[in-house]
C-alpha positions as CSV (number, residue, x, y, z in Angstrom):
1,M,101.0,166.3,62.5
2,N,98.7,165.8,60.1
3,P,95.4,165.9,61.6
4,R,94.0,163.2,59.2
5,L,97.1,161.1,60.2
6,R,96.9,161.9,63.6
7,H,93.2,160.2,64.0
8,I,94.4,157.5,62.4
9,T,97.6,156.7,64.7
10,L,95.5,157.4,67.7
11,Y,92.6,155.2,65.8
12,G,95.3,152.5,65.4
13,I,96.6,152.9,68.9
14,G,93.5,152.5,70.1
15,I,92.5,149.3,68.2
16,S,95.7,147.7,69.1
17,L,95.2,148.4,72.8
18,G,91.7,146.9,72.4
19,L,93.0,143.9,70.8
20,V,95.7,143.6,73.5
21,L,93.2,144.0,76.5
22,S,90.6,141.5,74.6
23,L,93.2,139.0,74.4
24,F,94.0,139.3,78.2
25,I,90.4,139.4,79.0
26,L,89.6,136.5,77.2
27,D,92.7,135.0,78.9
28,R,91.3,135.3,82.1
29,L,87.8,133.8,80.9
30,Y,89.3,131.0,78.8
31,D,91.7,128.6,80.3
32,P,93.2,126.2,78.0
33,D,91.6,123.0,78.0
34,L,94.3,120.3,79.9
35,S,91.9,117.4,80.3
36,R,93.7,115.3,77.4
37,Y,97.3,115.9,79.5
38,I,95.8,115.4,82.5
39,N,93.3,112.1,81.6
40,L,96.3,109.9,81.9
41,S,96.7,105.8,81.6
42,T,97.7,104.5,85.1
43,E,101.0,102.7,85.5
44,I,102.3,100.5,87.9
45,I,105.8,99.8,88.2
46,D,108.2,97.8,90.1
47,K,110.6,98.9,92.9
48,K,113.5,99.5,90.1
49,G,111.0,101.7,87.9
50,E,110.4,98.9,85.5
51,T,106.9,98.8,83.8
52,I,104.7,96.0,85.6
53,R,101.5,96.9,84.0
54,I,99.5,99.5,82.0
55,F,95.9,100.4,82.1
56,L,94.2,102.8,79.9
57,S,92.9,106.2,79.9
58,E,89.3,107.1,81.0
59,D,89.0,107.7,77.5
60,G,91.0,104.6,76.3
61,Y,94.4,105.7,75.2
62,V,97.9,104.6,76.4
63,R,98.9,108.1,77.6
64,L,101.6,107.9,80.0
65,P,102.9,110.6,81.6
66,V,106.8,112.0,80.0
67,K,109.0,114.7,81.4
68,A,111.3,116.4,78.8
69,R,114.1,115.2,81.0
70,D,113.4,111.7,81.0
71,V,114.0,111.4,77.2
72,D,117.1,110.9,75.2
73,P,118.6,114.5,74.5
74,T,119.1,113.5,70.9
75,Y,115.4,113.4,70.3
76,L,114.8,116.6,72.0
77,R,117.4,118.1,70.1
78,M,116.0,116.7,66.7
79,L,112.4,117.1,67.4
80,I,113.2,121.0,67.9
81,A,115.9,121.1,64.9
82,Y,113.1,119.4,62.6
83,E,109.7,120.6,64.0
84,D,110.2,124.1,65.9
85,K,114.3,125.4,65.8
86,R,113.5,128.8,67.1
87,F,111.5,127.2,70.1
88,Y,113.2,128.8,72.7
89,E,112.8,132.3,71.1
90,H,109.3,132.5,70.5
91,S,106.4,133.4,72.7
92,G,104.1,130.2,71.3
93,V,103.8,131.9,67.9
94,D,106.7,132.4,65.3
95,F,105.9,135.2,63.0
96,L,108.9,134.9,61.1
97,A,108.5,131.1,60.3
98,F,105.0,131.9,59.7
99,G,105.7,134.1,57.4
100,R,108.3,132.4,55.5
101,A,105.9,129.5,55.3
102,L,103.0,132.1,53.8
103,W,105.6,133.5,51.0
104,Q,107.0,130.0,50.1
105,A,103.3,128.9,49.7
106,A,102.7,131.8,47.6
107,S,106.0,131.7,45.6
108,N,105.6,127.8,44.5
109,G,102.0,127.5,44.6
110,R,102.0,124.7,47.3
111,I,102.8,124.7,51.3
112,V,106.7,123.9,51.5
113,S,106.9,124.2,54.8
114,G,104.6,124.8,57.9
115,G,104.1,127.8,60.4
116,S,103.1,125.9,63.5
117,T,105.5,126.3,66.5
118,L,105.6,123.1,68.8
119,T,103.6,125.2,71.2
120,M,100.8,125.5,68.2
121,Q,101.0,121.9,68.0
122,V,100.2,121.4,71.6
123,A,97.3,123.4,71.5
124,R,95.7,122.0,68.5
125,L,96.7,118.3,70.4
126,L,94.9,119.6,73.6
127,E,91.8,120.6,71.5
128,P,91.3,119.1,68.1
129,R,90.0,121.6,65.6
130,P,88.9,121.3,61.9
131,R,92.0,123.1,59.7
132,T,90.1,126.2,59.0
133,L,91.5,129.9,59.5
134,A,89.3,130.7,62.7
135,A,90.8,127.2,63.9
136,K,94.5,128.1,63.4
137,L,93.7,131.9,64.9
138,K,92.2,130.1,68.0
139,E,95.5,127.7,68.2
140,M,97.6,130.8,67.8
141,F,95.7,132.4,70.8
142,R,95.5,128.9,72.4
143,A,99.8,128.8,72.0
144,W,100.2,132.5,73.4
145,Q,98.2,131.4,76.5
146,L,100.1,128.4,77.1
147,E,103.5,130.0,77.1
148,R,101.9,132.3,79.6
149,R,101.2,129.8,81.7
150,F,104.1,127.4,81.4
151,S,107.9,127.1,80.7
152,K,109.3,125.6,78.2
153,E,110.0,122.1,79.7
154,E,106.6,122.1,80.6
155,I,105.3,122.8,77.5
156,L,107.7,120.1,76.0
157,S,106.5,117.4,78.2
158,I,102.7,118.4,77.4
159,Y,103.9,117.4,73.6
160,L,105.8,114.2,74.5
161,T,102.5,113.1,76.6
162,V,99.9,113.8,74.1
163,A,101.6,113.4,70.6
164,P,99.8,110.5,68.5
165,Y,101.8,107.7,67.8
166,G,99.3,105.4,66.2
167,G,96.4,103.0,67.3
168,N,95.6,104.2,70.8
169,R,99.1,105.0,71.3
170,E,99.7,109.0,72.8
171,G,103.1,110.0,73.6
172,V,106.7,109.1,72.9
173,R,106.6,106.5,75.9
174,A,104.0,104.6,74.9
175,A,105.3,104.6,71.5
176,S,108.5,103.6,72.7
177,L,107.8,100.7,74.7
178,A,105.7,99.5,72.0
179,Y,108.1,100.0,68.9
180,F,111.4,99.2,70.9
181,D,110.1,97.6,73.9
182,R,112.0,99.9,76.0
183,P,111.5,103.8,77.2
184,P,113.2,106.3,75.2
185,T,115.8,107.0,77.9
186,R,118.6,105.8,75.0
187,L,117.8,105.8,71.3
188,T,119.5,105.6,68.6
189,L,119.3,108.2,65.8
190,S,117.0,105.8,63.8
191,E,115.2,105.3,66.4
192,A,114.6,109.1,67.1
193,A,114.1,110.0,63.8
194,L,111.3,107.7,64.0
195,L,109.6,109.0,67.0
196,V,110.2,112.6,65.3
197,A,108.3,111.4,62.0
198,L,105.5,109.8,63.3
199,P,103.1,112.2,64.9
200,Q,102.9,114.1,61.6
201,S,100.5,110.7,60.3
202,P,100.5,108.5,62.8
203,A,98.0,105.9,61.1
204,A,99.6,106.3,57.6
205,V,103.4,105.3,59.0
206,R,102.9,103.2,61.7
207,P,106.0,101.3,61.4
208,D,104.5,97.8,62.5
209,R,101.8,98.3,59.7
210,H,103.6,100.2,56.9
211,P,107.4,99.8,57.5
212,D,107.8,101.4,54.1
213,R,106.2,104.7,54.5
214,A,108.0,104.3,58.3
215,R,111.1,104.2,57.0
216,Q,110.4,107.3,54.4
217,A,109.3,109.5,56.9
218,R,112.2,108.8,59.2
219,N,114.9,109.2,56.4
220,K,113.3,112.8,55.7
221,V,113.7,113.9,59.1
222,L,117.2,112.4,59.1
223,D,117.7,114.7,55.8
224,R,116.2,117.7,57.5
225,V,118.4,117.8,60.5
226,R,121.8,116.8,58.2
227,E,121.1,119.7,56.9
228,T,121.1,121.8,60.2
229,G,124.8,120.8,61.0
230,E,123.9,119.7,64.5
231,F,124.5,115.9,64.2
232,D,127.7,113.9,62.8
233,P,127.3,113.3,59.0
234,D,128.6,109.8,59.6
235,L,125.9,109.1,62.2
236,I,123.4,110.4,59.9
237,R,124.7,107.9,57.1
238,I,124.5,104.9,59.6
239,A,120.7,106.1,60.5
240,L,119.7,106.3,57.2
241,A,121.1,102.4,56.2
242,D,119.3,101.3,59.4
243,K,117.1,98.8,58.5
244,M,114.5,99.8,61.2
245,L,113.0,96.3,63.0
246,V,110.8,97.4,65.0
247,E,107.8,95.3,67.0
248,N,104.2,95.8,68.1
249,A,105.1,94.9,71.8
250,P,102.1,94.0,73.7
251,L,101.6,96.0,76.8
252,P,103.4,95.1,80.1
253,F,100.3,92.8,81.6
254,M,101.9,91.2,85.0
255,A,100.8,90.4,88.8
256,P,97.0,91.5,87.4
257,H,95.1,90.7,90.5
258,L,97.6,93.0,92.9
259,T,98.0,96.2,90.0
260,R,94.2,96.1,89.6
261,R,93.7,96.6,93.5
262,L,96.8,99.5,93.5
263,K,95.1,101.2,90.5
264,N,91.8,101.1,92.6
265,E,93.6,102.2,95.7
266,S,95.4,105.0,94.2
267,A,94.5,108.1,92.1
268,D,98.3,108.9,90.9
269,A,99.1,108.3,87.2
270,Q,102.0,106.0,88.4
271,V,102.4,103.8,91.4
272,Q,105.4,102.1,92.4
273,S,105.2,98.7,93.9
274,F,107.5,96.5,95.5
275,L,107.5,94.1,93.2
276,D,110.5,92.4,91.6
277,R,110.0,92.5,87.8
278,G,112.4,89.6,87.1
279,L,110.9,87.1,90.0
280,Q,107.2,88.6,88.9
281,K,108.1,86.8,85.4
282,H,110.0,83.7,87.0
283,L,106.8,83.4,89.1
284,E,104.3,83.9,86.1
285,Q,105.9,81.6,83.7
286,S,106.6,78.9,86.9
287,L,102.7,78.8,87.4
288,R,102.1,78.4,83.8
289,A,104.0,75.4,83.6
290,Y,102.6,74.1,86.8
291,K,99.3,74.4,85.9
292,R,99.1,72.2,83.3
293,T,100.2,69.4,85.9
294,L,96.7,70.3,87.6
295,N,93.3,69.4,87.0
296,D,90.7,71.2,85.0
297,G,89.1,73.7,87.5
298,M,92.4,74.0,89.6
299,T,95.0,76.7,89.8
300,A,97.7,78.4,92.4
301,A,98.2,81.5,94.1
302,V,101.8,82.5,95.1
303,L,102.8,85.3,97.6
304,I,106.7,86.3,97.9
305,V,107.7,88.3,100.6
306,D,111.1,90.0,102.1
307,N,110.8,89.1,105.7
308,R,112.8,92.5,106.8
309,S,110.7,94.9,105.0
310,R,107.8,92.3,104.7
311,Q,107.4,94.0,101.1
312,V,105.9,91.9,98.8
313,L,108.1,91.0,95.6
314,A,105.7,88.7,93.9
315,Y,102.0,88.4,93.8
316,A,100.0,85.8,91.8
317,G,96.2,85.3,92.8
318,S,95.9,82.8,89.9
319,A,97.6,80.8,87.8
320,D,95.6,82.2,84.8
321,L,93.7,85.1,85.1
322,T,91.9,84.3,81.7
323,D,90.8,80.9,82.5
324,D,87.1,80.8,83.0
325,K,87.1,77.2,84.4
326,S,89.5,77.8,87.2
327,D,87.9,81.4,88.0
328,G,91.1,82.7,87.1
329,Y,89.7,86.3,88.0
330,V,89.8,85.2,91.7
331,D,92.1,86.4,93.7
332,M,93.0,83.8,96.0
333,V,95.5,85.3,97.9
334,Q,92.8,87.5,99.8
335,A,90.2,84.5,99.4
336,I,89.5,82.9,103.0
337,R,89.9,79.3,102.9
338,S,90.5,76.4,105.3
339,P,94.2,76.4,106.3
340,G,94.7,72.8,106.8
341,S,97.6,71.8,109.4
342,T,99.5,75.1,108.4
343,L,98.5,76.4,112.1
344,K,100.2,73.9,113.9
345,P,103.6,75.3,114.5
346,F,102.1,78.3,116.3
347,I,100.2,75.9,118.7
348,Y,103.4,74.3,119.4
349,G,105.3,77.7,119.4
350,M,102.5,79.0,122.2
351,A,103.0,76.1,124.5
352,F,106.8,76.4,124.4
353,D,106.2,80.4,125.2
354,R,104.3,79.2,128.1
355,G,106.7,76.3,129.7
356,I,104.2,73.4,128.6
357,A,106.3,72.3,126.1
358,H,109.6,71.6,124.6
359,P,110.5,70.1,121.4
360,E,111.6,67.1,123.1
361,T,108.2,66.8,125.5
362,L,106.7,63.3,124.6
363,I,102.9,63.0,123.8
364,H,101.1,60.4,122.8
365,D,99.3,59.9,119.3
366,A,96.9,57.3,119.3
367,P,92.8,57.5,118.3
368,T,91.6,60.1,121.0
369,V,88.4,61.2,121.9
370,F,88.4,64.9,123.0
371,G,85.2,65.9,125.1
372,N,82.3,63.8,124.2
373,S,82.6,63.9,120.3
374,Y,85.7,65.1,118.8
375,A,88.0,62.4,117.6
376,P,90.3,63.5,114.9
377,S,92.6,60.6,113.2
378,N,96.4,61.1,111.3
379,F,96.3,60.8,107.7
380,M,95.9,57.5,106.2
381,D,94.8,56.9,110.0
382,R,98.2,55.7,110.9
383,H,99.1,56.2,114.7
384,Y,102.7,56.4,116.0
385,G,102.1,56.2,119.9
386,D,104.6,58.3,121.9
387,V,106.3,60.9,119.9
388,T,108.0,63.9,120.6
389,I,106.6,67.0,119.8
390,R,109.8,67.6,117.0
391,E,108.4,64.3,115.7
392,S,104.9,65.0,115.6
393,L,105.4,68.6,114.2
394,Q,107.8,67.2,111.6
395,R,105.2,64.2,110.4
396,S,102.3,66.6,110.6
397,L,100.4,64.4,113.2
398,N,96.9,65.6,113.9
399,V,95.9,63.8,117.4
400,P,98.9,65.8,119.1
401,A,98.3,68.9,117.6
402,V,94.6,68.8,118.8
403,L,95.8,67.7,122.1
404,A,98.6,70.5,122.5
405,L,95.6,72.9,121.4
406,D,93.8,71.7,124.0
407,R,96.4,72.7,126.7
408,V,97.1,76.2,125.0
409,G,93.3,76.8,124.6
410,P,91.4,77.1,121.4
411,V,89.9,80.5,122.8
412,S,93.3,82.1,123.8
413,F,94.8,80.7,120.6
414,I,92.3,82.3,118.2
415,E,92.3,85.5,120.0
416,R,95.8,86.1,120.2
417,L,96.2,85.8,116.2
418,R,93.6,88.0,115.8
419,R,95.0,90.9,118.3
420,H,97.7,90.4,115.5
421,D,95.2,91.5,112.8
422,I,95.0,87.6,111.6
423,T,91.8,86.6,109.7
424,M,90.1,83.9,111.7
425,K,86.7,83.4,110.2
426,L,85.0,80.6,112.0
427,P,82.0,78.6,110.8
428,G,79.1,80.4,112.7
429,V,78.5,84.0,113.2
430,E,79.2,83.8,116.9
431,E,80.4,80.0,117.1
432,R,83.4,79.8,119.9
433,P,86.2,78.2,118.9
434,G,86.8,74.2,119.4
435,L,89.9,72.1,118.8
436,A,89.2,71.6,115.3
437,V,90.9,75.2,114.9
438,A,94.1,72.6,115.0
439,L,93.4,70.8,111.7
440,G,91.9,74.0,109.6
441,G,88.4,74.2,111.3
442,V,88.6,78.1,110.6
443,G,89.4,80.2,107.9
444,T,92.0,82.9,107.1
445,S,94.2,83.6,103.9
446,L,97.2,82.8,102.2
447,E,98.0,86.9,103.0
448,D,97.7,86.3,106.4
449,L,99.5,82.8,106.4
450,V,102.3,84.4,104.9
451,R,102.5,87.2,107.2
452,L,102.4,84.9,110.3
453,Y,105.4,82.9,108.7
454,A,107.4,86.1,108.3
455,A,107.1,87.2,111.5
456,I,108.4,83.7,113.1
457,A,111.0,84.0,110.2
458,D,112.2,87.3,111.5
459,D,111.7,89.5,114.9
460,G,108.5,88.1,115.7
461,L,106.3,91.0,114.7
462,V,103.2,90.2,113.0
463,R,103.3,93.5,110.0
464,P,101.3,94.3,107.4
465,L,102.8,93.6,104.5
466,G,104.0,96.5,102.3
467,Y,102.4,96.7,98.6
468,E,102.9,99.7,97.2
469,A,106.1,102.5,97.8
470,G,105.8,105.4,99.8
471,R,102.1,104.8,101.6
472,A,102.5,105.0,105.8
473,E,102.9,101.8,107.4
474,A,99.9,100.7,109.7
475,P,100.7,100.3,113.5
476,V,102.1,97.4,114.6
477,L,101.1,95.5,117.7
478,A,104.7,96.0,119.7
479,D,104.3,92.3,121.2
480,P,106.0,89.4,119.5
481,I,103.7,86.3,117.6
482,L,105.9,84.1,119.3
483,G,109.3,84.5,121.6
484,Q,112.6,84.2,120.3
485,R,113.5,80.9,121.7
486,S,110.4,79.6,120.1
487,R,110.8,80.8,116.7
488,E,114.3,79.3,116.7
489,R,112.9,75.9,117.9
490,L,110.1,76.0,115.1
491,A,112.9,77.2,112.8
492,Q,115.2,73.9,113.4
493,I,112.5,71.6,113.4
494,L,111.0,72.9,110.5
495,R,113.8,72.8,108.6
496,H,114.7,69.0,109.0
497,V,111.0,68.4,107.2
498,S,112.1,66.0,104.3
499,P,111.1,67.5,101.1
500,P,109.3,65.7,98.6
501,A,112.6,64.9,96.7
502,H,110.7,62.2,93.8
503,L,109.0,65.2,93.1
504,L,111.4,68.0,92.8
505,P,114.3,68.8,90.1
506,E,118.0,67.5,90.5
507,S,119.1,70.8,90.0
508,F,117.7,71.6,93.4
509,L,118.6,68.6,95.2
510,A,122.0,69.2,94.2
511,K,122.1,72.7,96.5
512,R,122.0,73.1,99.8
513,R,118.8,74.8,101.1
514,N,117.9,75.8,104.5
515,I,114.2,76.2,103.9
516,A,112.0,75.7,106.6
517,F,108.6,74.6,105.4
518,K,105.0,73.7,106.8
519,T,102.5,71.8,104.3
520,G,98.6,71.5,105.1
521,T,95.4,69.9,103.3
522,S,92.1,70.9,104.1
523,Y,89.3,68.7,105.1
524,G,87.9,67.1,101.6
525,F,91.5,68.0,99.6
526,R,89.9,71.1,99.0
527,D,93.3,73.6,99.4
528,A,96.6,72.2,99.2
529,W,99.3,74.5,101.2
530,A,103.1,74.9,101.4
531,I,104.6,77.7,103.0
532,G,108.3,77.9,103.5
533,Y,110.8,81.1,105.0
534,T,114.6,81.4,105.1
535,R,116.7,84.1,106.6
536,D,115.5,86.6,103.8
537,H,112.3,85.3,101.9
538,T,109.0,83.7,103.0
539,I,106.8,81.9,100.5
540,G,103.2,80.8,100.3
541,V,101.6,79.1,97.9
542,W,98.1,77.4,97.4
543,I,96.6,74.7,95.5
544,G,93.0,74.1,94.5
545,R,89.5,75.2,93.1
546,P,88.3,78.6,94.0
547,D,84.5,77.0,94.1
548,G,85.7,74.8,96.8
549,Q,85.2,71.9,94.6
550,P,87.2,68.4,96.4
551,N,90.7,67.1,94.3
552,P,91.0,63.9,95.4
553,G,95.2,62.9,95.8
554,F,96.0,66.4,95.7
555,Y,97.5,67.3,99.1
556,G,100.3,70.0,100.4
557,S,103.0,67.8,100.0
558,N,103.0,66.4,96.5
559,A,100.7,69.4,94.7
560,A,101.9,72.6,96.7
561,A,105.5,71.8,98.3
562,P,107.2,71.2,94.8
563,L,106.1,74.5,93.6
564,L,107.1,76.2,96.8
565,F,111.0,74.4,96.2
566,E,110.8,75.3,92.5
567,L,110.4,79.2,93.3
568,F,113.0,79.1,96.2
569,D,115.3,77.9,93.5
570,F,115.3,81.3,92.0
571,F,117.1,82.9,94.8
572,D,120.7,81.5,94.8
573,D,121.5,82.4,98.9
574,N,118.9,81.0,101.3
575,Q,120.1,81.3,104.5
576,P,118.5,80.0,107.3
577,A,116.1,81.4,109.3
578,H,117.5,81.6,112.8
579,G,120.4,80.0,114.1
580,D,119.8,76.4,116.0
581,P,119.0,77.0,119.9
582,V,122.6,75.8,120.8
583,A,121.8,75.3,124.3
584,E,119.0,72.7,123.8
585,I,120.6,70.8,120.5
586,H,121.7,67.7,122.6
587,T,118.7,68.2,125.3
588,A,116.8,64.9,125.6
589,N,113.9,63.9,127.1
590,K,115.1,62.6,130.2
591,D,116.9,66.0,131.0
592,L,113.7,67.9,131.1
593,P,112.2,69.1,134.2
594,P,109.4,66.5,135.2
595,G,106.3,68.8,134.2
596,L,108.0,69.2,130.7
597,Q,108.6,65.2,129.8
598,R,105.3,64.7,128.7
599,L,102.1,66.5,127.5
600,T,99.2,65.0,128.5
601,L,94.9,66.1,128.3
602,A,94.0,68.3,131.1
603,G,91.8,65.3,132.8
604,Q,95.3,63.1,132.6
605,R,97.4,65.2,134.6
606,M,99.1,64.4,138.1
607,K,97.1,65.2,140.6
608,W,98.9,67.8,142.9
609,S,100.6,67.0,145.9
610,R,98.0,67.4,149.1
611,E,101.3,67.8,151.0
612,T,101.9,71.5,150.1
613,P,99.9,74.2,148.4
614,P,99.9,75.1,144.6
615,I,102.7,77.0,143.1
616,S,102.2,81.1,142.7
617,F,104.0,84.2,142.2
618,T,104.3,86.5,145.2
619,Y,106.5,89.3,143.2
620,P,106.4,90.5,140.5
621,Y,102.4,90.5,140.3
622,H,100.7,90.5,137.0
623,E,101.5,93.0,135.0
624,A,103.7,95.1,136.8
625,V,106.1,97.7,135.5
626,L,109.3,97.2,136.9
627,L,112.1,99.7,137.2
628,L,115.4,98.1,136.1
629,P,118.2,98.9,138.8
630,P,120.9,100.4,138.6
631,G,124.5,99.1,137.5
632,G,123.8,95.8,136.1
633,Q,121.8,94.4,139.4
634,G,119.7,91.4,138.9
635,L,115.7,91.3,139.5
636,E,114.6,89.2,142.0
637,L,111.7,87.0,141.1
638,E,109.9,85.0,143.8
639,V,107.2,82.1,144.1
640,K,105.8,80.8,147.0
641,G,104.5,77.2,147.2
642,G,104.9,74.0,144.9
643,T,107.5,71.1,145.3
644,Y,111.1,71.0,144.7
645,P,113.1,71.4,142.2
646,L,111.9,74.2,140.2
647,T,111.9,75.3,136.8
648,W,112.5,78.7,136.1
649,V,111.4,79.8,132.1
650,I,111.2,83.4,131.1
651,N,110.3,84.4,127.4
652,G,110.5,80.7,126.5
653,E,113.9,80.0,127.7
654,I,114.9,77.5,131.0
655,V,116.8,80.2,132.7
656,A,117.2,77.7,136.0
657,R,116.6,74.3,136.3
658,G,116.3,71.9,139.4
659,R,116.7,74.7,142.1
660,D,115.8,74.4,145.7
661,S,114.9,77.9,146.1
662,R,111.9,79.8,145.7
663,R,113.7,82.9,144.6
664,L,115.7,83.8,141.6
665,L,117.8,86.7,140.5
666,W,117.7,87.4,136.8
667,Q,118.9,89.7,134.7
668,P,117.1,90.9,131.8
669,A,118.7,91.9,128.7
670,G,117.2,95.4,128.5
671,A,113.7,97.4,129.0
672,G,110.8,95.2,127.3
673,F,107.6,92.9,128.1
674,H,108.8,89.5,129.7
675,H,106.4,86.3,130.3
676,A,107.7,84.3,133.4
677,H,106.2,80.6,134.1
678,V,107.7,78.7,137.2
679,I,107.0,74.4,136.7
680,D,107.3,72.5,140.0
681,A,108.4,68.7,140.4
682,E,104.7,67.8,140.3
683,G,104.4,69.7,136.6
684,R,102.1,72.8,138.3
685,R,103.0,75.5,137.2
686,A,102.5,79.9,138.0
687,N,103.1,82.2,135.3
688,V,103.2,86.1,135.3
689,D,103.6,88.6,132.5
690,F,105.7,92.1,133.7
691,R,107.3,94.5,132.1
692,T,110.7,96.6,132.6
693,V,111.6,100.2,132.0
694,A,114.8,102.3,132.2
695,T,113.4,105.2,133.6
696,V,110.7,106.4,135.6
697,S,109.3,108.8,132.7
698,A,109.1,105.7,130.5
699,A,106.9,104.1,132.7
700,L,104.4,107.2,133.4
701,T,101.0,105.5,131.4
702,G,99.0,105.2,134.0
703,Q,100.5,102.0,135.7
704,R,102.3,102.0,139.2
705,V,106.4,101.7,138.3
706,H,108.2,99.4,141.2
707,S,111.8,100.2,142.3
708,E,113.7,97.1,143.6
709,I,114.3,99.4,146.8
710,P,112.3,98.1,149.7
711,G,109.3,99.7,150.7
712,R,110.1,102.7,148.0
713,N,107.4,102.8,145.1
714,W,106.4,105.5,142.2
């Protein structure tokens, strides 16, 4: 070889190797800037994947993540046919297309076709630069880098996410939602061609502002792809004739209080809630209409929950986020307010559980002074004398509820709710709970009230509400807030409360409804409540002013209950929560044991007989853990003292009445926690809490385990 030629060859090889080495060094030193692709909008979707709300990205764009598999394949075929038909063959730079573009430009004296590949366009979109030769070289280098780091599908996904579509919309999904009001999963040829054309001149051909230009740009794409032979000519002809009616749909903006909360609690670009978009839309439309019936400054909050899963299906922190007069930005689902009478069912339920009351127990409703000074009165200052607890709860009488709380104990009542993670905020920092708790003298939230009512509608467990799919559930106290029999009794009582018929539409009254509900009104008409439940759903409604000002004339039954029933009308099949407690349907007061026939104040109870000692349990002892006997044998419970006949109550259910024996053989349904009461003829009672387990190993938690074999312990 000619020495000079050899030197030139070696020199060329050296330069080439140097360039290649430099490229790899630069590749290691300067990663592509993906910040634009990473800086995404936050999208909140419902349980079916439909968009509820979209938040702008940090740099102010509607930029939604898009995967190639989530876009209509017709659009992808058209995009590649129009922009980069050798996309799957080159490594970022198509030198054939680049050379052809230079030749055509030189031959025609103008640019006929571009040489940029889709990968090069992605590089330019990620790092915009002035259109210079140096910028083009950097763009080619970045395209080569992208091809080294990402698959073709991933590069397509980047393009589909950051391509400009006019205004602050980026990405094909944001454009499709804006112009077609639906995601780009299914597009017509006309729509696909428009979405291919828009990124070339997004401001100049925006279809909502420049429809004629947009149509011309779309037709240019259709004409080009027709030449490729990949699309049916007849379909192309139909697409060219399409009038292309587009809109500028506003961004979805639903459940603003909850969606803001979900965004703040998650770093994900897409957050899936349990909301039902159809139900949420219905709720917000109903609230806008209902708000017009309220005074200025008043608003409403609503929470709708699925009882079995405790998932939140619809959420409204206020009726109108933008209404400054009613402080619409305040989330009244979370706000601490006086619950009025909405805690009364739980007071009576605990009395049922403890065996000190029954739905047919008589209670005296008359002006009463509790302690030295507390003298509650009923609504309209009307009293009814002797009433059953059933009637008292259905009429929401105040004096009987306070009397029942006196027997249950306000401290015990509050602490039981707090054990289940229910907010109970007393007026003073260290104030001791008093009897005013029965009438709303404590603070709690709509969210916590709905949790309580959903619990008694279902299995009794007070679970946290589910807002976000995929989030781990918090631990739940495995102890029902009320026993099964008490929950059945309350459902049967509350289902027969008369709805505000004169305020409800005929369409509702014509249908059969099985809604158990309770209303409440706080002192001074500051809060109006209505909370109802069926087998499947619990709905809580609050009406009032966030600033706490009074609303004379607005109370639970006339302000909140009509909205509650209107919202239940959304559901086609409202089945009752729990069946009627069949064994008690025909129970009359006279059939009850003496200790359950009347509920009185502690100071008015019968004096115990001096002839017999007080009744008490001798077996099992308090908080004992008992091994279930084999072969389905019963457990023997035993008391001492007391006056015959005895009434035995276990887990809120009367299991034996009128017995002249201090022993009871009881067959538990299975392992679990149990509460037993025995009431004698003079109203004295003894109670015990215990647990049953199936195996010894199941009980080895530091407690003694007793067998039913005398003299044998583990």
